[in-house]
VMD Tcl script that draws the C-alpha trace (Angstrom):
set ca {
  {-30.00 -7.60 -23.42}
  {-28.30 -11.00 -23.71}
  {-28.14 -13.34 -20.74}
  {-24.34 -13.11 -20.72}
  {-24.52 -9.32 -20.36}
  {-26.81 -8.96 -17.37}
  {-25.63 -6.95 -14.37}
  {-25.60 -8.84 -11.08}
  {-25.56 -5.78 -8.83}
  {-28.81 -4.35 -7.49}
  {-27.82 -0.70 -7.32}
  {-25.11 1.82 -8.19}
  {-22.72 2.96 -5.50}
  {-20.73 6.21 -5.39}
  {-17.30 6.30 -3.83}
  {-14.64 8.97 -3.41}
  {-11.50 8.28 -5.43}
  {-8.80 10.89 -4.88}
  {-11.37 13.62 -4.30}
  {-13.53 12.61 -7.28}
  {-16.83 10.78 -7.01}
  {-16.98 7.58 -9.07}
  {-20.00 5.37 -9.84}
  {-19.46 1.63 -9.42}
  {-21.68 -1.42 -9.72}
  {-21.22 -5.14 -9.16}
  {-21.12 -6.48 -12.71}
  {-20.65 -10.13 -11.75}
  {-20.96 -11.73 -8.34}
  {-18.42 -14.04 -6.70}
  {-17.19 -17.26 -8.32}
  {-18.62 -16.45 -11.75}
  {-15.81 -15.15 -13.97}
  {-12.26 -16.39 -14.59}
  {-9.43 -13.91 -14.09}
  {-8.98 -12.89 -17.73}
  {-12.69 -12.85 -18.62}
  {-13.54 -9.55 -16.91}
  {-12.30 -7.33 -19.75}
  {-14.05 -9.11 -22.66}
  {-17.28 -9.29 -20.64}
  {-17.26 -5.55 -20.07}
  {-16.26 -4.76 -23.65}
  {-19.02 -7.03 -24.95}
  {-21.53 -5.30 -22.68}
  {-20.45 -1.90 -23.98}
  {-20.85 -2.98 -27.60}
  {-24.34 -4.26 -26.93}
  {-25.56 -1.34 -24.86}
  {-23.65 1.64 -26.23}
  {-22.00 2.29 -22.86}
  {-18.42 2.99 -21.73}
  {-18.15 0.94 -18.56}
  {-14.68 -0.19 -17.51}
  {-13.20 -2.73 -15.13}
  {-12.55 -0.88 -11.85}
  {-9.13 0.79 -11.77}
  {-6.76 -0.06 -8.95}
  {-7.42 3.33 -7.33}
  {-11.18 2.78 -7.51}
  {-10.81 -0.80 -6.27}
  {-8.86 0.44 -3.26}
  {-11.48 3.11 -2.47}
  {-14.21 0.48 -2.62}
  {-12.56 -2.18 -0.45}
  {-11.72 0.36 2.24}
  {-15.19 1.93 2.40}
  {-17.59 0.92 5.17}
  {-20.26 -0.38 2.76}
  {-17.82 -2.95 1.41}
  {-16.09 -3.94 4.64}
  {-19.40 -4.20 6.47}
  {-20.93 -6.58 3.92}
  {-23.74 -4.22 2.80}
  {-23.98 -3.52 -0.91}
  {-21.02 -5.75 -1.75}
  {-21.97 -8.86 0.19}
  {-22.00 -10.80 -3.12}
  {-18.51 -9.63 -4.07}
  {-15.51 -10.60 -1.96}
  {-12.80 -10.74 -4.66}
  {-12.51 -9.03 -8.05}
  {-9.84 -8.16 -10.59}
  {-8.62 -4.58 -10.76}
  {-7.85 -2.99 -14.12}
  {-4.10 -3.47 -13.67}
  {-1.57 -6.15 -14.51}
  {1.46 -6.99 -12.40}
  {4.51 -9.19 -12.96}
  {7.64 -9.90 -10.93}
  {10.35 -12.51 -10.62}
  {12.26 -14.28 -7.85}
  {13.87 -11.95 -5.27}
  {17.44 -11.05 -6.22}
  {17.14 -12.47 -9.74}
  {17.76 -10.23 -12.75}
  {14.75 -10.09 -15.05}
  {15.06 -12.13 -18.23}
  {13.32 -11.07 -21.44}
  {10.05 -12.63 -20.20}
  {8.42 -13.14 -16.84}
  {6.52 -16.44 -16.89}
  {3.95 -17.60 -14.36}
  {3.19 -21.33 -14.42}
  {0.58 -23.13 -12.39}
  {-0.64 -26.71 -12.71}
  {-3.87 -26.97 -14.68}
  {-3.61 -23.47 -16.15}
  {-1.85 -21.98 -19.17}
  {1.42 -20.12 -18.67}
  {1.03 -16.35 -18.43}
  {3.88 -14.42 -20.07}
  {4.93 -10.75 -19.93}
  {7.86 -9.41 -22.01}
  {10.09 -7.19 -19.86}
  {11.48 -5.01 -22.69}
  {13.83 -2.29 -21.44}
  {13.45 -3.54 -17.86}
  {15.40 -6.72 -18.62}
  {18.20 -7.05 -16.07}
  {16.46 -5.16 -13.26}
  {16.08 -6.83 -9.87}
  {13.46 -6.75 -7.11}
  {10.93 -4.74 -9.09}
  {7.32 -5.30 -10.06}
  {6.23 -4.30 -13.56}
  {2.73 -2.83 -13.49}
  {0.44 -1.65 -16.29}
  {-2.78 0.30 -15.80}
  {-5.97 0.55 -17.88}
  {-5.94 -2.67 -19.90}
  {-8.14 -3.57 -22.86}
  {-8.90 -6.79 -24.72}
  {-6.11 -5.86 -27.13}
  {-3.58 -6.24 -24.30}
  {-4.31 -9.92 -23.58}
  {-3.83 -12.79 -26.05}
  {-4.66 -16.51 -25.99}
  {-2.62 -19.14 -27.82}
  {-5.24 -21.68 -28.81}
  {-4.73 -24.59 -31.24}
  {-1.37 -23.14 -32.28}
  {-2.77 -19.70 -33.11}
  {-2.34 -16.58 -30.99}
  {-5.15 -14.01 -30.99}
  {-6.03 -11.17 -28.68}
  {-9.18 -11.40 -26.61}
  {-10.55 -8.59 -28.75}
  {-9.94 -10.57 -31.94}
  {-11.55 -13.64 -30.40}
  {-14.50 -11.55 -29.27}
  {-14.92 -10.25 -32.84}
  {-14.70 -13.69 -34.42}
  {-16.57 -16.00 -32.07}
  {-18.59 -13.76 -29.73}
  {-18.69 -13.54 -25.97}
  {-20.54 -16.80 -25.27}
  {-18.04 -18.87 -27.27}
  {-15.13 -16.98 -25.75}
  {-16.33 -17.74 -22.22}
  {-16.82 -21.39 -23.18}
  {-13.17 -21.88 -24.14}
  {-11.61 -24.47 -21.85}
  {-8.38 -23.28 -20.31}
  {-6.89 -26.74 -20.82}
  {-6.97 -25.95 -24.55}
  {-5.05 -22.67 -24.09}
  {-1.29 -23.22 -24.10}
  {-0.29 -19.65 -23.20}
  {-1.74 -16.29 -22.22}
  {0.35 -13.30 -23.24}
  {0.25 -9.81 -21.77}
  {0.95 -7.72 -24.86}
  {2.23 -4.64 -23.06}
  {5.04 -2.61 -24.64}
  {7.58 -1.45 -22.10}
  {6.49 2.20 -22.49}
  {3.27 1.18 -20.74}
  {5.01 -0.66 -17.93}
  {5.69 1.09 -14.64}
  {8.63 -0.25 -12.64}
  {7.83 -0.44 -8.93}
  {11.15 -0.53 -7.04}
  {11.90 -2.37 -3.79}
  {9.18 -4.92 -4.41}
  {8.88 -7.02 -1.24}
  {9.94 -10.66 -1.11}
  {7.23 -11.71 1.33}
  {3.61 -11.04 2.12}
  {3.51 -8.44 4.90}
  {2.35 -4.82 5.22}
  {3.89 -2.00 3.20}
  {3.07 1.51 2.05}
  {1.74 1.88 -1.51}
  {3.75 2.96 -4.52}
  {2.46 6.43 -5.42}
  {1.68 5.80 -9.11}
  {0.33 2.24 -8.97}
  {-0.86 1.64 -5.40}
  {1.21 -1.57 -5.22}
  {2.77 -2.29 -1.78}
  {6.55 -1.73 -1.82}
  {9.52 -0.61 0.23}
  {10.15 -1.44 3.86}
  {7.74 -3.46 5.98}
  {5.48 -1.39 8.25}
  {3.01 -2.13 11.03}
  {-0.39 -3.38 9.95}
  {-2.09 -0.40 11.62}
  {0.09 2.30 10.05}
  {-1.97 4.79 8.10}
  {-2.14 3.72 4.43}
  {-0.55 0.31 4.95}
  {-1.55 -2.41 2.47}
  {-0.91 -6.12 2.79}
  {0.80 -7.83 -0.14}
  {-0.14 -11.32 -1.26}
  {2.56 -12.56 -3.63}
  {3.43 -15.81 -5.38}
  {6.76 -17.52 -5.25}
  {9.00 -17.40 -7.17}
  {7.41 -15.37 -10.00}
  {4.06 -14.09 -11.22}
  {2.39 -12.49 -14.23}
  {-1.31 -11.69 -14.21}
  {-3.83 -9.22 -12.85}
  {-4.05 -7.50 -9.48}
  {-7.00 -8.78 -7.44}
  {-8.62 -6.81 -4.61}
  {-11.29 -7.60 -2.06}
  {-11.55 -9.29 1.29}
  {-12.06 -12.72 2.75}
  {-15.09 -13.15 5.02}
  {-12.89 -14.18 7.96}
  {-10.56 -11.22 7.51}
  {-12.93 -8.41 6.61}
  {-11.15 -5.14 5.91}
  {-7.65 -6.59 5.65}
  {-6.81 -4.33 2.70}
  {-4.84 -6.95 0.80}
  {-3.40 -6.54 -2.69}
  {-3.35 -10.02 -4.23}
  {-0.67 -10.60 -6.85}
  {-0.73 -14.38 -7.19}
  {-4.06 -15.37 -8.79}
  {-3.93 -17.85 -11.66}
  {-5.93 -17.81 -14.89}
  {-8.24 -20.54 -13.58}
  {-9.34 -18.50 -10.55}
  {-13.01 -17.48 -10.57}
  {-14.12 -14.28 -8.91}
  {-16.47 -11.35 -9.42}
  {-16.28 -8.18 -11.50}
  {-16.62 -4.59 -10.32}
  {-17.02 -1.86 -12.95}
  {-16.87 1.91 -13.09}
  {-19.85 3.65 -14.68}
  {-19.28 7.07 -16.31}
  {-21.82 9.73 -15.33}
  {-23.15 9.70 -18.90}
  {-24.09 6.01 -18.55}
  {-25.71 6.15 -15.10}
  {-29.22 6.46 -16.55}
  {-28.73 3.50 -18.89}
  {-27.31 1.30 -16.13}
  {-30.13 2.19 -13.75}
  {-32.62 1.30 -16.46}
  {-30.97 -2.11 -16.88}
  {-30.82 -2.66 -13.13}
  {-34.56 -2.05 -12.88}
  {-35.39 -4.69 -15.48}
  {-36.61 -8.03 -14.10}
}
mol new
graphics top color blue
foreach p $ca { graphics top sphere $p radius 0.5 }
foreach p [lrange $ca 0 end-1] q [lrange $ca 1 end] { graphics top cylinder $p $q radius 0.2 }
display resetview
């Protein structure tokens, strides 16, 4: 197994997600992977090992960050923040969506999401679940290729070595039939109840201790990128949904392991 494909976690963990037991493992520890590198890393690992691991879904991410083993430090002490397998984009409060939502941050490429049929809507977040490398593209040296195409042509080590300063734009290639419109998206970072289909905080502000409440971390005025979950050491268990992380942010990776791949992953975990 290549050095780039090692698993950082020491053991598998089972968590209840909507009444179903899911296997998860820390794939990369904190401060090791940029925001958009999680998906190609996992896809590369699957190609090499014949597995079907996936970046943790938002539902699984929520189950993990609210379980005692995570909040208490335990198994996940090396993982405080990680990307969920969901993208999110929104624009300035009260502003009608244009044909693209663009997130710009100094020192990082612009991230762009086409709004499609949702153009003209206001105060919504556009969310997509279950991404792949075909859903994310880099514009590099005047040429736009998906992360999957780059993975095929240059391999994972070269892909990870690409300097973000050389990338002019990152595109979320999500047709509008894959986008879920979350209404009443809040204009500030407080506590809200989750949207039923996506788990994204929305609606009216609620008390922090209300059952099911989630704290929203949002950018201003607009954002396009991935949802990040986790906790900060000083605010353990805060249950925050971060929707403001730029492409240059480095964090960890949590993956789901299908039952059929548990044996293979345990074998890899036991290797020196």
